[in-house]
N, C-alpha and C positions, 0 to 999 in steps of 0.2 A: 569504383570497382574496375579492376583491370580485366580486359578481355582475355580469354584463354589463348595461349599460343597454339596455333594450328599449323601443321605442315602443309606444303603445297598439295593441292588436289591432283587426282589423276589427270584431269583436264589440263591443269597448269603445267604439269610435267610434260605432257604430250606437246602442248603448244610451245613450251620453252625449247624443246628439242628441235621443233620445226623452225623456230626463229633463229636458232644457232645455225641450222643448215642454210637458211637464207643469207645470213651474214657471211658464212664461209664461202658461199658461191657468188658473193658480190651482188646479191639480189634483194638485199634489205632496203626498205624504203623509209624515209624520214621526212617530216614536214619542216619547212622553214617559216618563221614568223615574219610577216611584213608589217612594218609600222607606218601607217599613213595610207595614201592613195595607191591604187594599183595601176600606175602609169608606166611609162618607159623607164623613168628614174625611180628606183626603189631604195628603201632602207630595210635591209634584211638582217635581222639579228644584230642591229647596230652598225652594219656595214653598208656603205653606199655602193650601188652597182647599177649597171644598165641591163634591163631585162630583155633577153631574146628567147623567152620561153612562154610567153603569154599568147592567148588566142584573141587578144584585143586588137584585131587586124587594122582597124581604122582609127584607133586611138580615142574612141569615144567613152571608154570606161571612166576616164578622168576629165572628160570635157565639162567645163563649168555649166554649160547650157543644159546638158542632160542632168547633171546634179541638181540644178535649180528647179527643173521640172519635177524631179522626185521630191525635193524639199517642199515645194509649194503644195504638192499633193498630200504629203505627210501632214502638213498644217491643216489642210482642208478636210481630209478623210481619215486621218489616223494611220496606224501601222498595219495591223492584220486585217484580213477580210472577214474573219470570224466564223466562217462556215464554208461548206462545199458550195460550188456554184449553183447546184440545183436546189439548195436550201435558201440561204440569204447572202451568199458570198460573192454574187455576181455584180460587180460595180460598174458604173458608167464608164470608168477608165478602161476596164476590160473590154466592154462592148465597142468603144471607140477604137481601141487598138486592133481588135479583130477586124473591124470594117476597113481600117487603113491598111492592114497587112493583106487582106483579101484584094483590095484595089491594087496594091503594089505588085502582088503575085499574079494578078490577072485571073483569079479564081472566084468562084461564087461565094464561098464561105471559108472561114478559118475558125479553128478551135484552139484556145490557149491551154497549155499544160504547165505544170509546175517545173518540169525539167525535160530535157531531151530524152532521158532514160524513161520517164513516165510516159512520154508521148509514144515512143517506139513499143514499149511493152503493152500499153493500152490499145494501141492501134492494131498490132499483129494478133493479139489474143482475141480482139473483137471480130476481126475479119476472117480468121482462119481457125480450123479445128482438125480433129483427128482424121477426117476423110479427105483432107486437102494436102497440097504439096507446096512447099516454099523452096525456091531455088535461090541460093544466097551466095554472093561472092565471099570467098574464104577470108578476105581481109576486112570484112565489114566491122563496124564498131561493135563493141561488146553489147551495147544495148539492143542492137539489131539481132545479134546472135542469141541473146537470152530471150528476147521477145519471140523470135521464131521458134525456139525450142519449147518455151512455155506455152505456146499456142496449142501444142499437141499435134500439129501438122507434121507430115513427113518432111524431114529436113534434108535438103540436098546441098552439099557443100561444093560449089563450083570453083575450079582453079581461078586464081585472080585474073580478071580481065579476059577470060577465055570465052569469047562469044560462041565458038563452036560447041564447047562443052555445055553452055546454057541451052543452045538449040537442041542438042541431044537429050538433055534432061527434060525439056519441054515435050518432046515426042513421047518419052516414057511416061511423063506425068499425065498426058492426055489419054494414053491407053489405060492408065490406072483409074482415071475418073476423079471427080471432085473439083473444087476450085484450085486455081494455080496462081501463085504470086512469085514475081521476080523482085528480089530485095537487094538494094545496093546503096552504098554511099555514093555521093557525087564526087567528092574529093576525099581521098583516103587519108585518115588523120595521122598515120605514122610514116607513110611513103610520100604523101603530097601529090600523087598522080591522080588523074581524073578518069572516071568511068565514061564509057561511050554511051551516054544517056540517050541521045537520039536513036542510035541503033537498037538499044534495049527497048525503047518505046515502040518503035515500029515492029520489032519482033514480038513484043507482048500483044499488040493489037492483032497481028496476024494469027497468033496462037490462042486468042481468047483469054490471055492471062492479064493479071493486074500488076503494073509496075509501081513499086514503092521506092522512092528515092529520098534519102536523108542528105540534105544539102547544108548540114551544119557549118561546114568550112567554106562554103561557096556563097551563102546568102549574104548580101551586102558587099561582098568582095567582088563578085562577078556582076554583070548586068542583071537587071531585074528578071525574075524567073520567066515571066511571059515573053521577054525579049530573048533570053538565053535559050529557052526551050519552047519555041512557037509551034502551034498547030499539032501536027503528027509527032513532033519531037518531044512533046510534053509528057512527063509521067502522070499517070492518073491520080496518084497520091503523092503529095509533096510535103516533106517534113523539114523544118529548120529550127534553129535555136536563136534565142535572144541574147545569150551570154557571150557571144563572140563578137561579130562585127557591130552589133548594137550596144555592146558594153553594158548590158543589163542582166536579166536572169529569166529563165523559163524557156519555153519552146512552143511550137504550134504545128498543127496539121492543116494543110490547105487542100481543098478539093471541091467537089460538087455539093450542092444542097443536100442531096440524099446521104452522101458520105458523112457529112458533119452531123446531121440529125441522127444517123445511126450510131455514131460514136458517143453522142450525148446520152443515148439510151444504154450503150453496151460497153464503153471503154472503162473498165473498172478503176484504172489508175486516175481517171478524171472524175468519175462519179463519186468515188469514196475519198477524195483528197480535198483538203481545204484549198480554196481558191488562192492564187498568188496575191501578195500585197498589192493593192491598187496603185500605190506610189511607184512600184516597179513597172507597172504597165504605163504609167504616165512618163517615166523616164525613157522607156522603150519607144513611146510615141515620139518624144523629142528627138531621139537618135535616128529614128526612121525618117523624120522630116529633114534632118541634116543630110542623110544619105541621098535623099531625093533632090535636094536643092543645091548640094555642094559636091559635084562629081569629082572634083580634084582630089578628094581623099582617096578614091580608087586609083586615080592616075598616079598620085604620089606613091602609093603602095607598089604599083607596077614598076615605077622607076627604082624603088628601093630593092625589089626582087632582082631586077636586072643588074643593079650595081653590085649586090652581094655575089651573084653568080659569076660575074666578070672578075671580081676581085679574088674569089677563091680559085678560079681557073688560072689567074695570073701567078698564083703561088708556085705553080709547077709541080713536079713530082717529089716524092720523098716524104709526103705527109701521111700520118697514120690513119687515114680515113678515105672514103670514096664519096664524092658528092653525087646524090641521085638526080635523075633527070626529071626535075619538078619545075613547073612554071608558076606554082602557087606560093602563098606565103610560107608554106611548110617546106623547109629546106633540110632534109636529113643528111647527115654526114655519117656513113656507115663505118663503124670501127670493127665490129665483130665480137670481140671478147668483152664481157660485162665489166671486168675489172679495169681494162684499159679505157673503156668509155667513162667510167667513174673517175679515173685519174685525170682524163682530159677535161671533164666537167669541173673538177676541183681546181685544176690549173688555170682555167679560164676565170673561175670565180675569184681566185686570188688576184687576178689582173683587173677585176672590176666588171666582169661580164658573166651574167647568169644564163647558162645554156643547160637545159636539162639532159641528163643521160637517161635514155629509154632502154630498158632491159626486159628480158623475158619475165613473165608470160605476156607482157604487152606486145612484144614483137617476137618472131620466131627465134629459137636458139641459134647463136652464131651471127645474128644481125643486130646486136646492140649498137646504139647510135647516139650521136648528139642530134637532138631535134631543134634546129634553129628555126624560130618563127619570127617573121618580120611584120612590122606595123608601119602604117602611114605616118605615125608619130616619130619614128626614128629619123634622125638627120644624117647627113653624109659623114660627118665627123664620127658619129657613133658606129655607123656601119663599117667605115674604114678602120676604126679602132679595133672592132671585133675581128676583122679579117687579119689585121696585123698580129693580134693576140693569138689567133688560130695558127698563123704561120710560124709563131715562135714555139708552139707546143709539139716539138718533135721528140716524142717519148721513145726510149729504147724498147726493144721488143718485149722485154719481160716486166715493163713498168706496170704496177698495179697499185694497191693502196699505199 
């Protein structure tokens, strides 16, 4: 029996119009299928290319030692954890990873989450409510923005990197009453610049506020958190992910015994989520051991960043972008127009280099960019090849799709 022919619903009509608007504005997003491992060399839709758009900063996502640790755990404990951690999902691999992360971070305890998004939403909703104030850098990651807003606290959007504005907001918040939180990324994911975490930490302590820092793009890339943020420079609450420098998946919150125990009771995204697969925790443990024992991964990444920046500077003027002042693996090339950013990204892909074009709403209107991300796994030939390809992409002013 044939199903009756039914026309598009009102919802489909509305969504189709919005999708067409996104296409016309060069804001439509599409996935590309990768066949095989997610290393520097990729097969994307049957085309071989060098990836410069991954957050695998130390090249550990395809390290055979990390894969072997995960494979061995799969054989030993299976795939899924089967339940939330408070029921029967908490495996010895999870416990060992939490202990090793706490030691590396120089904190009393760590709590694993299924993702960075879950960590930030669960954390902020647990710690703050309608009588409180959260002062947040305007360029924070979306998970911090959503977590702060969903907490119900008064949301204060501070201009990016403006310490004076944060100080003024703290004075107002203290007069208003309630708990106060300062929330910031450590390294901002689209600009690649760094927050003044030590200054924020001291300011928070003087004001009786809690500083929450998401170090997703700094963990493993920079020195260990306890070395990077010692003593009075340390944020009270430290968040980082396992899916970037560790090449695994998930996230964690690090802090005091009281903080972690409280999150176990009240972080809804943790309490009501199935625990991550134990094999992923085993893989992350192997990656963390590599980071601790082989510091040349970080040193090689620093050399690659310096080589890329020097090479772009040597191209001279006349290029259709501006290199931002970043010393991190995130090296944005600001183009401005979304259509031109897409055209440049496609031109590079045709030359064998995958560099993502980042457009609104991920970044503000008029700041569309190529977001080049570097890895310790890139070699000099690959970096020099990308620089040469970028130098050849001198599009006319009206170049678009």
